[in-house]
N, C-alpha and C positions, 0 to 999 in steps of 0.2 A: 503495499500499501504505500510506504513514504519513498522508495523509489518511484514509484509512478510516478508520485506527488514533485519529488526532486526532477524530472523530465518535462513535466508538463503540467504547472500549478496549477489547479481550480479552486474557483471560488463560489460555495452556495452551490458545485455541481455543474457550472456551465465556465466555459473558458473564460480566461481574463479579458476583455474588451478594454475600449479605452475609457476609463475611472479614472475620478483624481478624488483621493483623500488625503485627509492630512496628514502631511510625512509620507505619501505614500501613493505613487501613480502607476497605474497600470495603463501601456499602449499597445502602439501596434505589435505583429507576431509574440503576445502575452508578454513583451517586455518589462519591468518591473524597475522602478527608480524607488529608492528610499531616501531616506535623509531632511536637512533644513537646513534652509538659508544658503551658506556658500557652501556645505559640503552634503552633497547630493552624489547619489550612488548607485548605479545598474547592477542587480543580483546575477550573479554566476551560479546557478547551484550546482553545474557539472565539473565547474573547476576540481581537482585531485581526486573524482573518484575512481576507484581502481576495481578489480576480480576480489570480493569478498575473499572466496574461496583461496586465492593465492597472497593476497596482501589485506587481511583484516584488520578492521578497528576494533575498538570497543568504546571508550571514552576518549575522545581527544583532546588533550587538555590544553597542551600550549605548543605553540611555534617562535622559532629564532629564523634568523637570515646568516648565512656566511659570507664569507668575504669573497668566494666563488658566483654570490648570486643565488645559490640554491636555499629552498626554504625546508625546514626543518620541524617536522613534526611530532608531539611526542605521544605517544597512545599506550592506555594499561595492557594492550592485548599481546599478551608475551609470544604469541607466533612472529610478530617484528614491533620490538618497542617503538623505534625510531625507522619513520618513512623519511625519506628526502626526495623532495619535488623541483623540477624545474618552473620558473616564476609562471608558465603555459601547464603546469598542472602534469608532467609525465614523471612517473616513477623513474628517479635516478640512480637509488640505493636503497636498503635496509637492514637492517640491525636489532639486536635485543632480544633475548628470552628472559632474561631476569630480573626486570621490575614490575613486578604483580602492580605494584602502588606508587608508577610513575607518575608524579604528577606538575612538579614545577622543571622550567628548563628555561636556562641561562647561558648565553655563550660569551666567551673569552677569548683574549689572546689576539694576536694578528696573522693572519696570512698563515704560511704551513704552519702555527703554533696557535690556532684555537685549539680551544677545549668548550667541551659541556659541563656543566653542574644540574643534575638529576638531583631531584628531592623525590624520595620513594615514600611515601607515607605507611605503606604495609614493610617494608624494610627497616622504617625508622631509622633513616639515611639519608647525607646528602654523598652523591658520588658523583665524581670529577673522572671523564674519558676524554680520550681525543674524539674524533670526530669520523672514527671507524670503531671505537665503542670498546677500547683498552681500556679498561681502569687504570687511573694513576695514583688515586686516594681515594679514602672515604673517609667522611666526619661520622662518628658516630653520638648516641644521646650522650646533652654535655652535662655529664655528673658533675663537672668543674664548678658549675654554677651555684649548685646545693640548692637546686629547687627540684633537680628531677631525681628520684627514688629507684627507676628504671627504663629501661627504651621504650617503654609500651607508652609512657608520657610524650615521648618524643613525637609529634607529627607533622615534618617539615613539608611545607605547601609551596615555599617559595628560595630563592637566592638574588642576590643585585652583589656586584662587583666594583667595589671602588674604584673611581676613575684616576686617583692618585696616587694610591700605595698597593692596590691588587687584594685589600682586605675584603674578605666574605662574609657577607650580611645574609644569616638564616633567618627568615621567621616561621613559627610554629604555631599558623594558624589553626591546625586541628587538633594539637595538643596545649600546652598550659600558654599560648600565647606569649613567648618572649621571643626578641631578640636576640639572636647572639654571634657575637661578631669574632671570625678567626682572621689569621693573617694567609698570605697568598698558599701557603703551606697547610694549610690545616690545622694550626696550632691558635687551643682559644685564648682569647685576649680579655671580653666582656660582655656585659647583655644586658640589655634594661627592658621594660615594659614589662609583660602579663598579660593576664586577662582581668578585666575587672572594666568600672566605665569613670573611671578618671581620664583625665585629658592624656594620659603618658600613659594608659592604659589601652588594652585591644578587645576588641570583640570578634575575632577570626579576624586575626591581621595574616591574611590569606595570600595578598603580593608587596613588594618592595620595589622601590628604583629611586636610584640617585636621579635628580630632576636636573638638566644638564641647557634648561630653556633659559635665555638671556644672559648665556654666559655664563649660569651659577655652575658651582661642583661642589658644595657644602650643606644641598640641600636635599634631604631623604624623604620620600613619600610610602608611606606603610599604609595598606588597606586597612579599614576596620568594617570588615562586610555588613557586620548585622548593625550597625550603626551607619548605613549608606554612606560612607566618604571614604577619604584619601586624608590621614593626617602626616603633618609637618613634623619632622624632626631634622635638629641638628646631627654629627658624627656622636655625640656624647650620648644622646636618647634624650634632649631636652626637647618637650614638644615647643612647635612654635606658630601652631595653628591646624586650620585643616579645610576642606575642597568639600562642601556639601553637596549630596547627590539625593536630596528627600525620594525616597521611593525606590531608589536604585541600590539592589542589593550586587554593589561591583566587585567586582574579580580585580586583578593587579594593574596597573596602571602602566602604560606603553610610551613610549616617548618618540615623536617623528617631527623635525626640526621645532617649530614654536609652538607646536601641538602634544598634550594628551588625549590616549584613546584608554578605553576599557571596554571590557565587557559584561554586561550585566545579565548574571543567571536568572533572577526572576526579580519583579517588582511588587512591593507593597506584600500583601496575602496572597497573592496570585498563587494558584496552583497547578493549573494546567501545562501541561507536557509542551505545550507552543510560547513557550515564555524568555521575555529576557528582547533586550536588543542591548543598540550598541551606543558610549558614549562618547561624543568629542570635544576637546575641553581646550580653550584657547590660551593665549599667553599670559592673558589678566584672571587667569582660574575660572572660566565662564565659561559653561555649556554652551555649545552653538549650532550641535547638532546631532540627533537622538536617532539614527536609522532604524526603524523597526517602534520609537518609540513614541511618545506624545512631546510635541515639541516643546521647547525649553521655553518658559514663562518668570521673567522676574518680577517680582515685589517688592520696591522698596529695595530693593540691591539684594535679595535671598531669591532665591530659585522654588519655587513653585514645586509638590511633589509632584513626580512623572508614572506613568505605566505603561504598559504595552499599547501600541497602534499599531497592528499589523494582520489586519483582517488575510491578507495571504499567507500568515502564519509560517516566515521565511525561516525563523528561529526556533531553535530548539534547544537552551537553557546554553546560551552562548558561555564558553568558559574565558576564552583568552582569543586575545584580536594580537596580526603582528601587521605593523605596517610600510611598505616599500617606498623608494625613494619617488615614487609617481602618485603616492599617496593613495594607491590603492590598499583595501584591507581584506586581510585571510583572516577569518575565522573557525576557531576551532568547538566543538561543542558536547556537552556532558551531558550524560544521558538522554544522548538524542538516537535511539534506535540504532547505532552503530554505523551513523553514517558520517563522510570524509567531509574535512571544511568545505565553508563556502567563499567564494571571493565576491566582495564588495568592489566594483569599478567605478573609479571615481570619475564622476561627469561635469 
């Protein structure tokens, strides 16, 4: 049923014609345009589709791009945890059979020295590998903090690499919600945060990013998904503020140029399987487009609560995005009936 939907999306049992709805336009040849204002996108549901019998996916968790321009997808399907695509959606390479909880994917290094950091929340580890999948080292549960009594309490969801010194920041989004800092060789340095409702604490610190917009390199964005925001910190863990997105259960922040992008896996109390949308945030921390969601509206400087606005049911729990140099967005999804990533082509 869902594969048919990908090949010819239906609305109300009829093929999509030239209909216009807020944030969503259906045009000739069933073309679907989503988004708002300056950032609108043509939906390409067929990008990255493979033969499920040969290269299956389960949850498609995260995406990055290497120095060769290849798009690297992480899935928790142990027949091939890593699928490497061309930007046209052709499979170039696959590897990985030992990451049942593959969740977070970060790329670091340069040229031939690039590497991956895989946060596996079933193995309770962060694993550094080369681009062929060879293991370089592992980060185990952070007993050095004095907060963790056993490995099962450590359920890492994401990592980020400090652009100044290569330190590795690990967020424990499905565990105790601390942020652990390691040096580039995996030696523990410090930690901050933890689960709670205070400004410096988190409720599902699902993602982390060094925000380098506007020439900055000293501000860290960390998701607090249950609080519908990205929180700002310095390297020592001092709280600096937040980017609030009411109604948006937002995953990790991703930067391209002056903008931030994020996948919203659901909005508000929504429990529909066709949930979620994408957020585009400008250099002033304002949401300017919400493909698949209601349009961003600010009242007295504050963003009003947003929700899904996607009659064509394009998305099923978006979990991560990657944005290429042409500002096309590649969307990986969780609990999406084992479907491959979607490409949103900037128009």
